[in-house]
Structure formats: structure tokens, C-alpha cells
C-alpha positions as CSV (number, residue, x, y, z in Angstrom):
1,M,-10.0,1.4,-32.4
2,K,-8.7,1.5,-28.8
3,T,-10.8,3.2,-26.2
4,A,-10.1,3.9,-22.5
5,H,-12.5,1.1,-21.7
6,T,-10.5,-1.4,-23.8
7,E,-7.2,-0.2,-22.3
8,I,-8.5,-0.8,-18.8
9,H,-9.4,-4.4,-19.6
10,N,-5.8,-5.0,-21.0
11,I,-4.2,-4.0,-17.7
12,S,-3.2,-6.8,-15.4
13,A,-4.4,-6.7,-11.9
14,V,-2.4,-4.5,-9.5
15,R,-1.3,-6.6,-6.5
16,T,-2.0,-4.5,-3.5
17,L,-1.0,-4.7,0.2
18,I,-3.1,-2.8,2.7
19,A,-1.5,-2.1,6.1
20,D,-3.8,-0.6,8.7
21,D,-4.5,-1.5,12.4
22,S,-8.2,-0.6,12.0
23,P,-10.4,-3.5,10.9
24,F,-12.9,-0.9,9.6
25,M,-10.3,0.7,7.4
26,L,-9.0,-2.6,6.1
27,K,-12.5,-3.6,5.0
28,A,-13.2,-0.1,3.5
29,F,-10.0,0.0,1.5
30,S,-10.6,-3.6,0.3
31,Q,-14.1,-2.8,-0.9
32,I,-12.9,0.4,-2.6
33,L,-10.1,-1.5,-4.4
34,A,-12.5,-4.3,-5.4
35,S,-15.0,-1.9,-6.8
36,E,-12.3,-0.4,-9.2
37,G,-11.8,-3.8,-10.8
38,I,-8.1,-3.5,-11.5
39,F,-6.7,-4.1,-8.0
40,I,-6.4,-7.4,-6.2
41,L,-5.8,-7.6,-2.5
42,A,-2.7,-9.7,-2.2
43,A,-2.3,-9.3,1.5
44,S,-3.3,-7.2,4.5
45,A,-1.4,-6.4,7.7
46,T,-2.5,-5.0,11.0
47,D,1.0,-3.7,12.1
48,G,4.1,-2.4,10.5
49,S,6.2,-5.6,11.1
50,Q,3.6,-7.7,9.4
51,A,3.5,-5.2,6.5
52,V,7.2,-5.6,6.0
53,R,7.0,-9.4,6.0
54,H,4.2,-9.4,3.5
55,A,5.8,-6.8,1.3
56,L,9.1,-8.7,1.0
57,A,7.3,-12.0,0.4
58,I,4.7,-11.0,-2.2
59,K,6.3,-7.8,-3.7
60,P,3.0,-5.9,-4.2
61,E,2.8,-3.2,-6.8
62,L,0.9,-0.9,-4.5
63,I,1.0,-0.5,-0.7
64,L,-1.6,1.5,1.2
65,M,0.2,2.1,4.5
66,D,-1.3,3.6,7.6
67,V,1.2,5.9,9.4
68,H,0.3,5.1,13.0
69,M,0.4,1.3,13.7
70,P,1.6,-0.9,16.5
71,R,5.1,-2.6,16.6
72,L,6.5,-0.6,13.7
73,N,4.9,2.6,12.4
74,G,4.1,3.0,8.8
75,I,7.0,5.5,8.1
76,E,9.6,3.1,9.5
77,A,8.0,0.1,7.8
78,T,8.1,2.0,4.5
79,R,11.7,3.0,5.0
80,Y,12.6,-0.6,5.6
81,I,10.7,-1.9,2.6
82,K,12.3,0.7,0.3
83,Q,15.7,-0.7,1.1
84,F,15.0,-3.6,-1.3
85,P,14.7,-3.1,-5.1
86,N,11.1,-3.1,-6.3
87,E,8.7,-1.0,-8.3
88,T,6.1,-0.5,-5.5
89,A,4.1,2.7,-5.2
90,Y,3.4,3.8,-1.6
91,T,0.8,6.0,-0.1
92,A,-0.2,7.1,3.4
93,S,-3.7,5.8,4.0
94,Q,-4.7,8.1,6.8
95,W,-3.9,10.1,9.8
96,C,-0.5,11.7,9.0
97,G,0.4,13.7,12.0
98,S,1.7,16.5,9.8
99,A,2.4,17.2,6.1
100,G,6.1,16.5,6.9
101,E,5.3,13.0,8.1
102,C,3.5,12.2,4.9
103,L,6.3,13.6,2.8
104,I,8.8,11.5,4.7
105,L,6.7,8.4,4.0
106,L,6.5,9.1,0.3
107,E,10.1,10.3,-0.1
108,K,12.3,8.3,-2.5
109,H,15.4,7.0,-0.7
110,H,18.5,6.6,-2.9
């Protein structure tokens, strides 16, 4: 008999990229993901340009992207990453200036 607990153990680890310019937030998100047991931190980035490079290189399944970062903000980094075919889920990790900014970040571009 399959249980929810059994199903969780059959799931392969979700490769995750965390992009945030705050060392505190990088550590906090890493610890939260590690405690869940099904996420592995494949890479971390401290600016949007670095996030784009990592995303294209490792093709993570989940990206936690801060909106406000140096060099390239999270919205622009996400737009760039989404130009390439993948099955990545995106989320704004914090500090959206408005609900509209968050929706832009998560919007599916065709």
C-alpha cells in the first residue's frame, strides 16, 4: 500500500537555484530547503547575471529569485532565462515592489 510518506521517498531531489544578494536570505532559504529533504541546492547566485549563467548551465527545476538584485534584477534575469526551453518553476523570493512586479516575474512568456 502506497502512502504519502512512501511517495515522498520515491521523488528524486529537486535541483534548486537560489538567487539573492543577501547572504542571510541565501543561508535561510538553503536551510529551509535542506530541512524539507527533497530539494538540493544546485547553485546560488548573488546577482541576476550570475543567476542567468547558473540557470543555463545547470538547468535547475526550481529557481527562487529575488526581485531586487545588482547587475540584473530578478525580473529581467527571469525573462532572459525563460527564453530557453526548460521545465523550471520560478518564484519571487522577497521584496516585490508591487503585486504587478510579482505577476510579471511569474508570467509565462510564449
